[in-house]
N, CA, C and O atoms as a Maestro MAE file, in Angstrom:
{
 s_m_m2io_version
 :::
 2.0.0
}

f_m_ct {
 s_m_title
 :::
 protein
 m_atom[292] {
  # First column is atom index #
  i_m_mmod_type
  r_m_x_coord
  r_m_y_coord
  r_m_z_coord
  i_m_residue_number
  s_m_chain_name
  s_m_pdb_residue_name
  s_m_pdb_atom_name
  i_m_atomic_number
  :::
  1 25 -15.693 -17.772 44.976 1 A "MET " " N  " 7
  2 3 -14.752 -16.731 45.289 1 A "MET " " CA " 6
  3 2 -13.877 -16.440 44.072 1 A "MET " " C  " 6
  4 15 -13.828 -17.221 43.121 1 A "MET " " O  " 8
  5 25 -13.204 -15.330 44.121 2 A "ALA " " N  " 7
  6 3 -12.355 -14.919 43.013 2 A "ALA " " CA " 6
  7 2 -11.080 -15.745 42.989 2 A "ALA " " C  " 6
  8 15 -10.513 -16.107 44.020 2 A "ALA " " O  " 8
  9 25 -10.655 -16.025 41.755 3 A "GLU " " N  " 7
  10 3 -9.404 -16.761 41.606 3 A "GLU " " CA " 6
  11 2 -8.246 -15.768 41.542 3 A "GLU " " C  " 6
  12 15 -8.387 -14.664 41.016 3 A "GLU " " O  " 8
  13 25 -7.133 -16.167 42.070 4 A "HIS " " N  " 7
  14 3 -5.945 -15.310 42.040 4 A "HIS " " CA " 6
  15 2 -4.949 -15.903 41.052 4 A "HIS " " C  " 6
  16 15 -4.464 -17.021 41.224 4 A "HIS " " O  " 8
  17 25 -4.656 -15.121 40.008 5 A "HIS " " N  " 7
  18 3 -3.701 -15.565 38.995 5 A "HIS " " CA " 6
  19 2 -2.402 -14.795 39.176 5 A "HIS " " C  " 6
  20 15 -2.398 -13.579 39.369 5 A "HIS " " O  " 8
  21 25 -1.323 -15.518 39.111 6 A "SER " " N  " 7
  22 3 -0.029 -14.842 39.226 6 A "SER " " CA " 6
  23 2 0.693 -14.756 37.885 6 A "SER " " C  " 6
  24 15 1.693 -14.047 37.771 6 A "SER " " O  " 8
  25 25 0.203 -15.468 36.867 7 A "GLY " " N  " 7
  26 3 0.851 -15.469 35.562 7 A "GLY " " CA " 6
  27 2 0.206 -14.477 34.612 7 A "GLY " " C  " 6
  28 15 -0.658 -13.695 35.012 7 A "GLY " " O  " 8
  29 25 0.626 -14.509 33.350 8 A "PRO " " N  " 7
  30 3 0.045 -13.600 32.359 8 A "PRO " " CA " 6
  31 2 -1.418 -13.947 32.087 8 A "PRO " " C  " 6
  32 15 -1.842 -15.093 32.238 8 A "PRO " " O  " 8
  33 25 -2.167 -12.941 31.688 9 A "VAL " " N  " 7
  34 3 -3.582 -13.151 31.423 9 A "VAL " " CA " 6
  35 2 -3.761 -14.016 30.189 9 A "VAL " " C  " 6
  36 15 -4.599 -14.918 30.173 9 A "VAL " " O  " 8
  37 25 -2.983 -13.746 29.163 10 A "GLU " " N  " 7
  38 3 -3.104 -14.499 27.923 10 A "GLU " " CA " 6
  39 2 -1.982 -15.525 27.860 10 A "GLU " " C  " 6
  40 15 -0.804 -15.173 27.799 10 A "GLU " " O  " 8
  41 25 -2.353 -16.764 27.876 11 A "VAL " " N  " 7
  42 3 -1.366 -17.833 27.773 11 A "VAL " " CA " 6
  43 2 -1.647 -18.551 26.469 11 A "VAL " " C  " 6
  44 15 -2.643 -19.261 26.335 11 A "VAL " " O  " 8
  45 25 -0.764 -18.360 25.518 12 A "GLY " " N  " 7
  46 3 -0.958 -18.972 24.211 12 A "GLY " " CA " 6
  47 2 0.379 -19.253 23.573 12 A "GLY " " C  " 6
  48 15 1.409 -19.331 24.243 12 A "GLY " " O  " 8
  49 25 0.344 -19.402 22.262 13 A "ALA " " N  " 7
  50 3 1.564 -19.675 21.521 13 A "ALA " " CA " 6
  51 2 2.445 -18.430 21.510 13 A "ALA " " C  " 6
  52 15 1.956 -17.302 21.571 13 A "ALA " " O  " 8
  53 25 3.714 -18.652 21.434 14 A "SER " " N  " 7
  54 3 4.637 -17.514 21.389 14 A "SER " " CA " 6
  55 2 4.527 -16.820 20.030 14 A "SER " " C  " 6
  56 15 4.131 -17.433 19.038 14 A "SER " " O  " 8
  57 25 4.882 -15.535 20.001 15 A "MET " " N  " 7
  58 3 4.784 -14.748 18.771 15 A "MET " " CA " 6
  59 2 5.821 -15.220 17.754 15 A "MET " " C  " 6
  60 15 6.965 -15.523 18.095 15 A "MET " " O  " 8
  61 25 5.391 -15.272 16.510 16 A "ASP " " N  " 7
  62 3 6.303 -15.564 15.406 16 A "ASP " " CA " 6
  63 2 6.719 -14.221 14.811 16 A "ASP " " C  " 6
  64 15 6.087 -13.722 13.879 16 A "ASP " " O  " 8
  65 25 7.786 -13.644 15.357 17 A "TYR " " N  " 7
  66 3 8.176 -12.290 14.986 17 A "TYR " " CA " 6
  67 2 8.655 -12.186 13.545 17 A "TYR " " C  " 6
  68 15 8.482 -11.140 12.920 17 A "TYR " " O  " 8
  69 25 9.241 -13.223 13.012 18 A "ALA " " N  " 7
  70 3 9.676 -13.177 11.612 18 A "ALA " " CA " 6
  71 2 8.459 -13.059 10.691 18 A "ALA " " C  " 6
  72 15 8.474 -12.281 9.737 18 A "ALA " " O  " 8
  73 25 7.424 -13.819 10.972 19 A "GLU " " N  " 7
  74 3 6.203 -13.733 10.164 19 A "GLU " " CA " 6
  75 2 5.513 -12.385 10.351 19 A "GLU " " C  " 6
  76 15 4.965 -11.826 9.401 19 A "GLU " " O  " 8
  77 25 5.539 -11.869 11.564 20 A "HIS " " N  " 7
  78 3 4.956 -10.555 11.836 20 A "HIS " " CA " 6
  79 2 5.677 -9.475 11.037 20 A "HIS " " C  " 6
  80 15 5.028 -8.600 10.465 20 A "HIS " " O  " 8
  81 25 6.989 -9.518 10.988 21 A "ASP " " N  " 7
  82 3 7.761 -8.540 10.234 21 A "ASP " " CA " 6
  83 2 7.484 -8.642 8.736 21 A "ASP " " C  " 6
  84 15 7.396 -7.622 8.053 21 A "ASP " " O  " 8
  85 25 7.346 -9.871 8.217 22 A "LYS " " N  " 7
  86 3 7.030 -10.041 6.802 22 A "LYS " " CA " 6
  87 2 5.658 -9.478 6.472 22 A "LYS " " C  " 6
  88 15 5.485 -8.845 5.430 22 A "LYS " " O  " 8
  89 25 4.683 -9.698 7.342 23 A "THR " " N  " 7
  90 3 3.338 -9.172 7.114 23 A "THR " " CA " 6
  91 2 3.334 -7.661 7.161 23 A "THR " " C  " 6
  92 15 2.697 -7.022 6.323 23 A "THR " " O  " 8
  93 25 4.028 -7.075 8.120 24 A "TYR " " N  " 7
  94 3 4.097 -5.620 8.243 24 A "TYR " " CA " 6
  95 2 4.799 -5.004 7.038 24 A "TYR " " C  " 6
  96 15 4.362 -3.973 6.528 24 A "TYR " " O  " 8
  97 25 5.873 -5.623 6.583 25 A "SER " " N  " 7
  98 3 6.580 -5.114 5.403 25 A "SER " " CA " 6
  99 2 5.697 -5.206 4.164 25 A "SER " " C  " 6
  100 15 5.711 -4.304 3.326 25 A "SER " " O  " 8
  101 25 4.939 -6.273 4.043 26 A "GLY " " N  " 7
  102 3 4.020 -6.410 2.917 26 A "GLY " " CA " 6
  103 2 2.925 -5.360 2.947 26 A "GLY " " C  " 6
  104 15 2.553 -4.817 1.906 26 A "GLY " " O  " 8
  105 25 2.406 -5.070 4.136 27 A "PHE " " N  " 7
  106 3 1.387 -4.035 4.260 27 A "PHE " " CA " 6
  107 2 1.946 -2.673 3.886 27 A "PHE " " C  " 6
  108 15 1.292 -1.914 3.171 27 A "PHE " " O  " 8
  109 25 3.143 -2.352 4.357 28 A "LEU " " N  " 7
  110 3 3.754 -1.067 4.011 28 A "LEU " " CA " 6
  111 2 4.009 -0.949 2.514 28 A "LEU " " C  " 6
  112 15 3.802 0.114 1.929 28 A "LEU " " O  " 8
  113 25 4.457 -2.035 1.895 29 A "PHE " " N  " 7
  114 3 4.683 -2.053 0.450 29 A "PHE " " CA " 6
  115 2 3.378 -1.784 -0.293 29 A "PHE " " C  " 6
  116 15 3.336 -0.954 -1.201 29 A "PHE " " O  " 8
  117 25 2.315 -2.487 0.093 30 A "ALA " " N  " 7
  118 3 1.025 -2.322 -0.580 30 A "ALA " " CA " 6
  119 2 0.447 -0.930 -0.352 30 A "ALA " " C  " 6
  120 15 -0.132 -0.350 -1.271 30 A "ALA " " O  " 8
  121 25 0.590 -0.391 0.834 31 A "ALA " " N  " 7
  122 3 0.060 0.942 1.120 31 A "ALA " " CA " 6
  123 2 0.822 2.011 0.352 31 A "ALA " " C  " 6
  124 15 0.216 2.929 -0.200 31 A "ALA " " O  " 8
  125 25 2.144 1.899 0.314 32 A "LYS " " N  " 7
  126 3 2.970 2.908 -0.345 32 A "LYS " " CA " 6
  127 2 2.735 2.912 -1.855 32 A "LYS " " C  " 6
  128 15 2.460 3.961 -2.436 32 A "LYS " " O  " 8
  129 25 2.841 1.759 -2.484 33 A "TYR " " N  " 7
  130 3 2.690 1.692 -3.926 33 A "TYR " " CA " 6
  131 2 1.230 1.820 -4.350 33 A "TYR " " C  " 6
  132 15 0.952 2.335 -5.433 33 A "TYR " " O  " 8
  133 25 0.306 1.369 -3.534 34 A "GLY " " N  " 7
  134 3 -1.110 1.542 -3.848 34 A "GLY " " CA " 6
  135 2 -1.508 3.001 -3.842 34 A "GLY " " C  " 6
  136 15 -2.234 3.450 -4.729 34 A "GLY " " O  " 8
  137 25 -1.040 3.751 -2.851 35 A "ALA " " N  " 7
  138 3 -1.322 5.186 -2.799 35 A "ALA " " CA " 6
  139 2 -0.690 5.907 -3.982 35 A "ALA " " C  " 6
  140 15 -1.287 6.830 -4.537 35 A "ALA " " O  " 8
  141 25 0.500 5.499 -4.369 36 A "MET " " N  " 7
  142 3 1.164 6.106 -5.512 36 A "MET " " CA " 6
  143 2 0.362 5.861 -6.783 36 A "MET " " C  " 6
  144 15 0.152 6.787 -7.565 36 A "MET " " O  " 8
  145 25 -0.084 4.639 -6.999 37 A "ILE " " N  " 7
  146 3 -0.820 4.305 -8.216 37 A "ILE " " CA " 6
  147 2 -2.163 5.032 -8.252 37 A "ILE " " C  " 6
  148 15 -2.575 5.504 -9.312 37 A "ILE " " O  " 8
  149 25 -2.848 5.131 -7.121 38 A "ILE " " N  " 7
  150 3 -4.125 5.848 -7.088 38 A "ILE " " CA " 6
  151 2 -3.917 7.333 -7.400 38 A "ILE " " C  " 6
  152 15 -4.705 7.921 -8.142 38 A "ILE " " O  " 8
  153 25 -2.869 7.943 -6.845 39 A "ALA " " N  " 7
  154 3 -2.589 9.352 -7.122 39 A "ALA " " CA " 6
  155 2 -2.267 9.568 -8.603 39 A "ALA " " C  " 6
  156 15 -2.752 10.523 -9.209 39 A "ALA " " O  " 8
  157 25 -1.459 8.695 -9.180 40 A "ILE " " N  " 7
  158 3 -1.119 8.805 -10.597 40 A "ILE " " CA " 6
  159 2 -2.362 8.596 -11.453 40 A "ILE " " C  " 6
  160 15 -2.547 9.290 -12.454 40 A "ILE " " O  " 8
  161 25 -3.203 7.665 -11.078 41 A "LEU " " N  " 7
  162 3 -4.436 7.417 -11.820 41 A "LEU " " CA " 6
  163 2 -5.339 8.647 -11.812 41 A "LEU " " C  " 6
  164 15 -5.920 8.999 -12.838 41 A "LEU " " O  " 8
  165 25 -5.458 9.301 -10.658 42 A "MET " " N  " 7
  166 3 -6.287 10.513 -10.579 42 A "MET " " CA " 6
  167 2 -5.724 11.631 -11.454 42 A "MET " " C  " 6
  168 15 -6.477 12.337 -12.125 42 A "MET " " O  " 8
  169 25 -4.407 11.791 -11.447 43 A "ILE " " N  " 7
  170 3 -3.775 12.815 -12.287 43 A "ILE " " CA " 6
  171 2 -4.025 12.522 -13.760 43 A "ILE " " C  " 6
  172 15 -4.379 13.420 -14.524 43 A "ILE " " O  " 8
  173 25 -3.845 11.282 -14.155 44 A "CYS " " N  " 7
  174 3 -4.023 10.919 -15.560 44 A "CYS " " CA " 6
  175 2 -5.479 10.993 -15.989 44 A "CYS " " C  " 6
  176 15 -5.760 11.332 -17.139 44 A "CYS " " O  " 8
  177 25 -6.404 10.688 -15.102 45 A "MET " " N  " 7
  178 3 -7.815 10.842 -15.433 45 A "MET " " CA " 6
  179 2 -8.161 12.314 -15.622 45 A "MET " " C  " 6
  180 15 -8.939 12.658 -16.512 45 A "MET " " O  " 8
  181 25 -7.594 13.178 -14.798 46 A "ALA " " N  " 7
  182 3 -7.830 14.608 -14.953 46 A "ALA " " CA " 6
  183 2 -7.271 15.104 -16.280 46 A "ALA " " C  " 6
  184 15 -7.910 15.904 -16.964 46 A "ALA " " O  " 8
  185 25 -6.081 14.633 -16.648 47 A "VAL " " N  " 7
  186 3 -5.490 15.028 -17.929 47 A "VAL " " CA " 6
  187 2 -6.344 14.514 -19.079 47 A "VAL " " C  " 6
  188 15 -6.570 15.231 -20.054 47 A "VAL " " O  " 8
  189 25 -6.813 13.289 -18.974 48 A "GLY " " N  " 7
  190 3 -7.603 12.707 -20.058 48 A "GLY " " CA " 6
  191 2 -8.976 13.314 -20.215 48 A "GLY " " C  " 6
  192 15 -9.451 13.474 -21.340 48 A "GLY " " O  " 8
  193 25 -9.634 13.659 -19.106 49 A "PHE " " N  " 7
  194 3 -11.010 14.150 -19.179 49 A "PHE " " CA " 6
  195 2 -11.114 15.665 -19.352 49 A "PHE " " C  " 6
  196 15 -12.042 16.147 -20.001 49 A "PHE " " O  " 8
  197 25 -10.180 16.418 -18.783 50 A "PHE " " N  " 7
  198 3 -10.344 17.867 -18.739 50 A "PHE " " CA " 6
  199 2 -9.409 18.626 -19.675 50 A "PHE " " C  " 6
  200 15 -9.396 19.857 -19.663 50 A "PHE " " O  " 8
  201 25 -8.638 17.924 -20.475 51 A "THR " " N  " 7
  202 3 -7.796 18.580 -21.478 51 A "THR " " CA " 6
  203 2 -8.096 17.944 -22.829 51 A "THR " " C  " 6
  204 15 -8.885 17.005 -22.928 51 A "THR " " O  " 8
  205 25 -7.462 18.463 -23.851 52 A "ALA " " N  " 7
  206 3 -7.657 17.904 -25.190 52 A "ALA " " CA " 6
  207 2 -6.666 16.774 -25.476 52 A "ALA " " C  " 6
  208 15 -6.524 16.351 -26.623 52 A "ALA " " O  " 8
  209 25 -5.986 16.287 -24.446 53 A "ALA " " N  " 7
  210 3 -4.952 15.267 -24.647 53 A "ALA " " CA " 6
  211 2 -5.548 13.938 -25.119 53 A "ALA " " C  " 6
  212 15 -4.999 13.298 -26.017 53 A "ALA " " O  " 8
  213 25 -6.653 13.525 -24.529 54 A "GLY " " N  " 7
  214 3 -7.303 12.309 -24.971 54 A "GLY " " CA " 6
  215 2 -6.876 11.076 -24.192 54 A "GLY " " C  " 6
  216 15 -6.026 11.126 -23.303 54 A "GLY " " O  " 8
  217 25 -7.505 9.968 -24.564 55 A "PHE " " N  " 7
  218 3 -7.332 8.705 -23.854 55 A "PHE " " CA " 6
  219 2 -5.947 8.110 -24.050 55 A "PHE " " C  " 6
  220 15 -5.332 7.630 -23.098 55 A "PHE " " O  " 8
  221 25 -5.451 8.142 -25.298 56 A "VAL " " N  " 7
  222 3 -4.173 7.500 -25.597 56 A "VAL " " CA " 6
  223 2 -3.032 8.198 -24.853 56 A "VAL " " C  " 6
  224 15 -2.193 7.530 -24.249 56 A "VAL " " O  " 8
  225 25 -2.992 9.521 -24.887 57 A "PHE " " N  " 7
  226 3 -1.940 10.249 -24.176 57 A "PHE " " CA " 6
  227 2 -2.041 10.018 -22.671 57 A "PHE " " C  " 6
  228 15 -1.028 9.860 -21.989 57 A "PHE " " O  " 8
  229 25 -3.263 10.001 -22.164 58 A "SER " " N  " 7
  230 3 -3.462 9.778 -20.730 58 A "SER " " CA " 6
  231 2 -2.974 8.394 -20.320 58 A "SER " " C  " 6
  232 15 -2.372 8.242 -19.258 58 A "SER " " O  " 8
  233 25 -3.223 7.395 -21.138 59 A "THR " " N  " 7
  234 3 -2.757 6.034 -20.843 59 A "THR " " CA " 6
  235 2 -1.227 5.958 -20.875 59 A "THR " " C  " 6
  236 15 -0.611 5.338 -20.009 59 A "THR " " O  " 8
  237 25 -0.630 6.588 -21.872 60 A "LEU " " N  " 7
  238 3 0.832 6.611 -21.954 60 A "LEU " " CA " 6
  239 2 1.434 7.368 -20.771 60 A "LEU " " C  " 6
  240 15 2.462 6.961 -20.227 60 A "LEU " " O  " 8
  241 25 0.802 8.454 -20.379 61 A "LEU " " N  " 7
  242 3 1.263 9.206 -19.218 61 A "LEU " " CA " 6
  243 2 1.182 8.359 -17.948 61 A "LEU " " C  " 6
  244 15 2.079 8.410 -17.106 61 A "LEU " " O  " 8
  245 25 0.111 7.583 -17.812 62 A "PHE " " N  " 7
  246 3 -0.022 6.692 -16.656 62 A "PHE " " CA " 6
  247 2 1.109 5.676 -16.609 62 A "PHE " " C  " 6
  248 15 1.683 5.429 -15.549 62 A "PHE " " O  " 8
  249 25 1.425 5.093 -17.745 63 A "ILE " " N  " 7
  250 3 2.488 4.078 -17.798 63 A "ILE " " CA " 6
  251 2 3.839 4.703 -17.447 63 A "ILE " " C  " 6
  252 15 4.610 4.128 -16.679 63 A "ILE " " O  " 8
  253 25 4.122 5.875 -18.007 64 A "VAL " " N  " 7
  254 3 5.408 6.538 -17.751 64 A "VAL " " CA " 6
  255 2 5.525 6.962 -16.292 64 A "VAL " " C  " 6
  256 15 6.555 6.736 -15.657 64 A "VAL " " O  " 8
  257 25 4.461 7.582 -15.758 65 A "LEU " " N  " 7
  258 3 4.520 8.032 -14.368 65 A "LEU " " CA " 6
  259 2 4.584 6.866 -13.384 65 A "LEU " " C  " 6
  260 15 5.248 6.963 -12.353 65 A "LEU " " O  " 8
  261 25 3.902 5.768 -13.694 66 A "THR " " N  " 7
  262 3 3.965 4.600 -12.824 66 A "THR " " CA " 6
  263 2 5.373 4.001 -12.818 66 A "THR " " C  " 6
  264 15 5.895 3.641 -11.763 66 A "THR " " O  " 8
  265 25 5.979 3.897 -13.992 67 A "ALA " " N  " 7
  266 3 7.353 3.379 -14.060 67 A "ALA " " CA " 6
  267 2 8.316 4.299 -13.317 67 A "ALA " " C  " 6
  268 15 9.207 3.827 -12.610 67 A "ALA " " O  " 8
  269 25 8.141 5.602 -13.473 68 A "LEU " " N  " 7
  270 3 8.982 6.558 -12.779 68 A "LEU " " CA " 6
  271 2 8.767 6.479 -11.257 68 A "LEU " " C  " 6
  272 15 9.717 6.579 -10.481 68 A "LEU " " O  " 8
  273 25 7.523 6.303 -10.855 69 A "GLY " " N  " 7
  274 3 7.226 6.172 -9.418 69 A "GLY " " CA " 6
  275 2 7.836 4.929 -8.806 69 A "GLY " " C  " 6
  276 15 8.361 4.979 -7.693 69 A "GLY " " O  " 8
  277 25 7.774 3.804 -9.521 70 A "PHE " " N  " 7
  278 3 8.390 2.584 -9.006 70 A "PHE " " CA " 6
  279 2 9.906 2.735 -8.936 70 A "PHE " " C  " 6
  280 15 10.545 2.210 -8.024 70 A "PHE " " O  " 8
  281 25 10.477 3.447 -9.895 71 A "TYR " " N  " 7
  282 3 11.924 3.665 -9.869 71 A "TYR " " CA " 6
  283 2 12.328 4.554 -8.700 71 A "TYR " " C  " 6
  284 15 13.329 4.284 -8.035 71 A "TYR " " O  " 8
  285 25 11.564 5.606 -8.443 72 A "LEU " " N  " 7
  286 3 11.931 6.552 -7.397 72 A "LEU " " CA " 6
  287 2 11.622 6.034 -5.988 72 A "LEU " " C  " 6
  288 15 12.344 6.352 -5.042 72 A "LEU " " O  " 8
  289 25 10.567 5.248 -5.843 73 A "LEU " " N  " 7
  290 3 10.251 4.733 -4.507 73 A "LEU " " CA " 6
  291 2 11.097 3.516 -4.201 73 A "LEU " " C  " 6
  292 15 10.978 2.938 -3.121 73 A "LEU " " O  " 8
  :::
 }
 m_bond[291] {
  # First column is bond index #
  i_m_from
  i_m_to
  i_m_order
  :::
  1 1 2 1
  2 2 3 1
  3 3 4 2
  4 3 5 1
  5 5 6 1
  6 6 7 1
  7 7 8 2
  8 7 9 1
  9 9 10 1
  10 10 11 1
  11 11 12 2
  12 11 13 1
  13 13 14 1
  14 14 15 1
  15 15 16 2
  16 15 17 1
  17 17 18 1
  18 18 19 1
  19 19 20 2
  20 19 21 1
  21 21 22 1
  22 22 23 1
  23 23 24 2
  24 23 25 1
  25 25 26 1
  26 26 27 1
  27 27 28 2
  28 27 29 1
  29 29 30 1
  30 30 31 1
  31 31 32 2
  32 31 33 1
  33 33 34 1
  34 34 35 1
  35 35 36 2
  36 35 37 1
  37 37 38 1
  38 38 39 1
  39 39 40 2
  40 39 41 1
  41 41 42 1
  42 42 43 1
  43 43 44 2
  44 43 45 1
  45 45 46 1
  46 46 47 1
  47 47 48 2
  48 47 49 1
  49 49 50 1
  50 50 51 1
  51 51 52 2
  52 51 53 1
  53 53 54 1
  54 54 55 1
  55 55 56 2
  56 55 57 1
  57 57 58 1
  58 58 59 1
  59 59 60 2
  60 59 61 1
  61 61 62 1
  62 62 63 1
  63 63 64 2
  64 63 65 1
  65 65 66 1
  66 66 67 1
  67 67 68 2
  68 67 69 1
  69 69 70 1
  70 70 71 1
  71 71 72 2
  72 71 73 1
  73 73 74 1
  74 74 75 1
  75 75 76 2
  76 75 77 1
  77 77 78 1
  78 78 79 1
  79 79 80 2
  80 79 81 1
  81 81 82 1
  82 82 83 1
  83 83 84 2
  84 83 85 1
  85 85 86 1
  86 86 87 1
  87 87 88 2
  88 87 89 1
  89 89 90 1
  90 90 91 1
  91 91 92 2
  92 91 93 1
  93 93 94 1
  94 94 95 1
  95 95 96 2
  96 95 97 1
  97 97 98 1
  98 98 99 1
  99 99 100 2
  100 99 101 1
  101 101 102 1
  102 102 103 1
  103 103 104 2
  104 103 105 1
  105 105 106 1
  106 106 107 1
  107 107 108 2
  108 107 109 1
  109 109 110 1
  110 110 111 1
  111 111 112 2
  112 111 113 1
  113 113 114 1
  114 114 115 1
  115 115 116 2
  116 115 117 1
  117 117 118 1
  118 118 119 1
  119 119 120 2
  120 119 121 1
  121 121 122 1
  122 122 123 1
  123 123 124 2
  124 123 125 1
  125 125 126 1
  126 126 127 1
  127 127 128 2
  128 127 129 1
  129 129 130 1
  130 130 131 1
  131 131 132 2
  132 131 133 1
  133 133 134 1
  134 134 135 1
  135 135 136 2
  136 135 137 1
  137 137 138 1
  138 138 139 1
  139 139 140 2
  140 139 141 1
  141 141 142 1
  142 142 143 1
  143 143 144 2
  144 143 145 1
  145 145 146 1
  146 146 147 1
  147 147 148 2
  148 147 149 1
  149 149 150 1
  150 150 151 1
  151 151 152 2
  152 151 153 1
  153 153 154 1
  154 154 155 1
  155 155 156 2
  156 155 157 1
  157 157 158 1
  158 158 159 1
  159 159 160 2
  160 159 161 1
  161 161 162 1
  162 162 163 1
  163 163 164 2
  164 163 165 1
  165 165 166 1
  166 166 167 1
  167 167 168 2
  168 167 169 1
  169 169 170 1
  170 170 171 1
  171 171 172 2
  172 171 173 1
  173 173 174 1
  174 174 175 1
  175 175 176 2
  176 175 177 1
  177 177 178 1
  178 178 179 1
  179 179 180 2
  180 179 181 1
  181 181 182 1
  182 182 183 1
  183 183 184 2
  184 183 185 1
  185 185 186 1
  186 186 187 1
  187 187 188 2
  188 187 189 1
  189 189 190 1
  190 190 191 1
  191 191 192 2
  192 191 193 1
  193 193 194 1
  194 194 195 1
  195 195 196 2
  196 195 197 1
  197 197 198 1
  198 198 199 1
  199 199 200 2
  200 199 201 1
  201 201 202 1
  202 202 203 1
  203 203 204 2
  204 203 205 1
  205 205 206 1
  206 206 207 1
  207 207 208 2
  208 207 209 1
  209 209 210 1
  210 210 211 1
  211 211 212 2
  212 211 213 1
  213 213 214 1
  214 214 215 1
  215 215 216 2
  216 215 217 1
  217 217 218 1
  218 218 219 1
  219 219 220 2
  220 219 221 1
  221 221 222 1
  222 222 223 1
  223 223 224 2
  224 223 225 1
  225 225 226 1
  226 226 227 1
  227 227 228 2
  228 227 229 1
  229 229 230 1
  230 230 231 1
  231 231 232 2
  232 231 233 1
  233 233 234 1
  234 234 235 1
  235 235 236 2
  236 235 237 1
  237 237 238 1
  238 238 239 1
  239 239 240 2
  240 239 241 1
  241 241 242 1
  242 242 243 1
  243 243 244 2
  244 243 245 1
  245 245 246 1
  246 246 247 1
  247 247 248 2
  248 247 249 1
  249 249 250 1
  250 250 251 1
  251 251 252 2
  252 251 253 1
  253 253 254 1
  254 254 255 1
  255 255 256 2
  256 255 257 1
  257 257 258 1
  258 258 259 1
  259 259 260 2
  260 259 261 1
  261 261 262 1
  262 262 263 1
  263 263 264 2
  264 263 265 1
  265 265 266 1
  266 266 267 1
  267 267 268 2
  268 267 269 1
  269 269 270 1
  270 270 271 1
  271 271 272 2
  272 271 273 1
  273 273 274 1
  274 274 275 1
  275 275 276 2
  276 275 277 1
  277 277 278 1
  278 278 279 1
  279 279 280 2
  280 279 281 1
  281 281 282 1
  282 282 283 1
  283 283 284 2
  284 283 285 1
  285 285 286 1
  286 286 287 1
  287 287 288 2
  288 287 289 1
  289 289 290 1
  290 290 291 1
  291 291 292 2
  :::
 }
}
């Protein structure tokens, strides 16, 4: 016959909310800055490949824009 449960379905360890918040904050940090770096990289690759600026200018532009992005975010 079927068993009748009156308690919660999942009985386990209690949530560690402090650790959950740290993990979520780390994920948001990585997503935000990772997206910024990828966007800057695409812009600098376009400048380096499709203009006469060259590799050195494109690399310097990447460094400057990345520093500016970290400052603004």
